[in-house]
N, C-alpha and C positions, 0 to 999 in steps of 0.2 A: 740303608740309611740309619737303622737303629745301631748298626756296628759303628759308624762314624760318630754317632751321638754318644755311644758309650765311651770311646776314646776321648772325646772332648771333655766329657764329665769326669772321667778318670783323671784327665790332666789337671782340671780344676781342683779336684779333691786333693791330690798330692802336692799342688802348689799352695793349698790352703785358701783357695780363693772361690770356693763353692758356697752357694747360698743353701739355706735349709730346703727350699723348694727343689732346687737341682740335685741335692743329695738324696731326697725321697725319689725323685725321677730315676736317678742312677740305680738305687737299690731295686726299683720295679723292673728296670731293664735288664739287670744282671740276674734277677730272679727268674725272668722268662728266657734266659740265654742258657742253653745247655752246657756251653763251655765258659760260664762266667767267671769261674775260678781261675781259669788260664788267662782270661783277658785281664783280670785284676793283677795277677801275679806278673804278667808280662809288663803291664804298665808300671808296677812297682820297681821292677828291675831296671827299665829304662830310665826312670827318674832318679834312681839311686846310682847309676853308672856315672863314672867321672866324666866331667865336661870336656869335650874336645871340639876342635874345629870341625864343622860339618863338611864332608866331602861331597863332590858332584852326585846328582840324584841316581845315576846308573848303578852305583854300587851301595845305595843306602840299605837295601835288604840285607845284603851280606854283613854290612857293618853293624847293623842293629843285632842280627843273630850273634855274631861274634861277641858282642859286648854283654848280651844278656844270658846266652846259653849256659855258661858255666854256673850261673846263679839259679837255674831252675832244676827242680828235682827230675831224674830220669824218667818217671812214669808220666810226667807232664809233656815231655819233649815232642812225641809223636803228634799229640793233639795240637800243640802249640805251633809246630811246623805247618800243618794244614791251616790253621788260623791266620799264621803270619802271612801265608801266600795271599790271602784275601785282603788283609789290611796293611801290608807292607808300605804302600804308598801313603796311606793316612798316618801310619806310625812314623814315617820319615819326616813328614812335614810336621807332626806334633812334636818329635824329638827336637827338630831344629827350633820350633817355637819355644819349647821349654829351655833349651840352651840359651836362646837369646833373652827370654824372661828372666832366667836365673843370673845372667851376666850384666843385665842392664837395669833391673828393677831393684832399688834399694830395700833392704830389709830394715824396717823402721820399728824400734822399740818404744812403746808407749807406756808411761807410768802416770798414775793418777791417785788422788786421794778423794774420798767421798766428801760431800757438804757436810760440815760439822766434825770431820775427822782429820787425822794427821797421820803421816806415815814417814819412814825413814828407809832410804834405799842406798845401796852401795853401788856405783858405776863400775864398769869393767876396768877403769884405769885406777881404781882404789879411792876415787873421790867419793865423799858422803854427802848426800843431799837429803834435807828435812823438807817434806812437802806440807804446806799449810793446808786448810780445808779448802776443798774444791779447786785443786790445782792439778794441771797436767803438764807433764814433761815428755819430750820425745827426742830421739836421736837415731841416726843410722848405725846399725849395729856392725856392718862390715868395716873393719879397720878402726873402730873406736878405741882409742888409747894408744894406737900404733901409727896410724896414718893421720888421724884427726881427732879432735875432741870438740865437737860442736853439738849444741843441743837448742831446742826451742822450748820456751817456757810461757805458759799462760796461768796466771795466779801469783802465789807467793812461796818462795822457797829460801832456805838458808844453805849455802854451799861452803863445804870445807874441802878445798881443791888439792889434790896431791900434785906435787911438782913432777914435770916431765919435761926434760931438756929438749928444746926444739918443737914441741908440740903444745902451743897455747890452748887454754880452755876458753872457748867463745860461747857466749849465751846470746841468743836472739829472743828479745823480750819486746813484743810489738815493734815500734820503729827504733828501738834502742839496741845497740850491740855492746856486749861488755866483753873485754879481753883480759884474761888473768894468766899468770904462770904458776901461782901457788899461793892461796890466801883464803880468807874466810869472810863471807859477805852475805848480805840478804838483798833479795830482789823482790819487788811487789809490783805486779803487772796484770791485774785482774782486768778482764774484759768489762768495760763500763766505768773503770776508774778515771778520774780526771787527770791523773799524772802517773808516770812510771817512776818508781823511786828505787834507789840503790843505796844501801848503808854498808860502809866497810868497817869490819871489825879489826882485822889485822892484814898485813901485807900491802899490796898496792894493785889497783885496777884501773883500767882505761875505759871510760864510757863514751861511745861514739853516737852521734846523731847526725845524719847527713854528712857534711865535711868537717864538722866540729868535734873535738875530742877534749874531754876533761879527765885529768888524773886525780883519783881520790886518794886521800891520806886516811890513816886509822881514825875511826870515831867521826867520820865525816859522812854526810848524807847528800845525795844529788837527786833532784827532781826534775823531770822532763814532762811538760803538759802534753797529754796524750792527744788533744784535739788541735794543736796549733801546728801549722806547717813550718814555721821558723824554728830553728834549733836554740830554743830559749832554755838555758839551765838555771836552776836555783840550787846553789851549793852553800851548806852551812855546817858548822861544827856542832856536835851533839853533846848534850850533857847526860851524865848517868843518874839514875834514880837513887834513892836511899839505900838500896840493896847493892849498888854498884853495878847495875846492869843498864844496858842501853834499852830505852823504851821500845825502840823499833823492833827489837828481837825478843820481846817478852813473851811472845807466843810459843817460843821454843820451851819455856818453863810452864806452859799451859796457863799463861796469864794474859788477859786482854787489857792492856794499859791505854788510857786515853787522858788528855790534859787539855781542858777548856774547849772540848769537842762539841760542835753542834749535835742536836739529836739526829738530824738527818745524816750527818757524817758518821755518827756512832751507830746508826741503824744499818749502815752499809757494812761496818765491821762486825756488828752482831749477826748480820745476815750470813757472813762467811763463817763465823764462830759457831752459830747454832743451826745453820741451815734453815732460817725462816725468812719470811718477807714481811716487812713492815708497811702499814698503812696508816697515814696520819689524816685526822679529821680536818686540821687547819694547817696553813703555812706557819702560823705563830708557833705552833708546837715544834715544828722542825727547827726553829731557831734557839730553842732552849739549849743551854750549854751545861756540860758535866765534865767533872774530872774524878778519876778513880781507877781502880783495878778490879777486873772480874776474874776470879781464880776458878773455883770448882762449882760455882753457883749454877742452878738451873736457869733457864730463861725467865721463869716466874720470879725466882729469888733475886736475880739481877735487876729486873724491873722494879721490884719492891725497894731494893737498895737505892736506885736512882730517885724514887718517889720521895726519899728522905730529904733531898735537896731541892727538888722542883716538883710543883703540883701538876699532876696528870693523871689520867685513869688509863687502864689498859685491859685488853681481852685477848687471850691466847686461844686460838681455834686451830688445832693441829699445827701446820707450818706457817700459819699467818698470825701476825701480832697487830692488833688494832689499837691505836693511840688516840685518845679523845680528851676533851677538857673536863 
């Protein structure tokens, strides 16, 4: 029974699907096994062997040995032969399962930025993505940039997409799908946001929701309500600020810009910016409105700046910000 368990756990280890508890169990079983090294070496050889169609069960033992024997050290072969006789059936089943798992399970690459942080990544196709605070991006690694270019986004990111003939770049953000060929744009789709927004800087993109599609032109912004079932789009042309930048992508320059924003709405943005959570003493405080730009200020300095235009008190306790009258 322990032999079969060792093979199962070795399979999980080499596939990267083993838990810390199972890894500890495996190490204990191997330590108590006089031929532990041979078991691990044989499992590694099977895993690394090129994938082939699995033949009928009657020749599984011979096929496995032919595949792994050249990769084993001569001193190991005699003990491995004896061990293989006992576990050939289990190894054959395990090998078939590994082949099936490796051929059908997508290898997903996940990228993320921490709350209050930002990061820049280059995708396999050469596209560059800047991740805003608390953002997750994932894509299937197999064939990315050659057979497909599809990613899933939660949070906010700015994309500078490399052109690739015949392979459009597709972003899945909540219930919205964005299709591009080569362009630069921003997508904001945090969990809990009231709307999913897309801002186009250059090029052209098609934003789809349900059966409706809208094509954006440079310096246009499209917002899709996140909670409504009907495909209602809000499209508008954007104005640049005094520095010649679009306010929607000011975060790329480490600036949090806001214009006539309610305190409740600003609190959501500051939560992403600083990694803090706001608590308001009253609903009236949430309706206070502010305009300005936060640059390199700390959370305390930013709140003191807001106090210059509206009266309120605040208390910062770790990752919590309490607003009171």
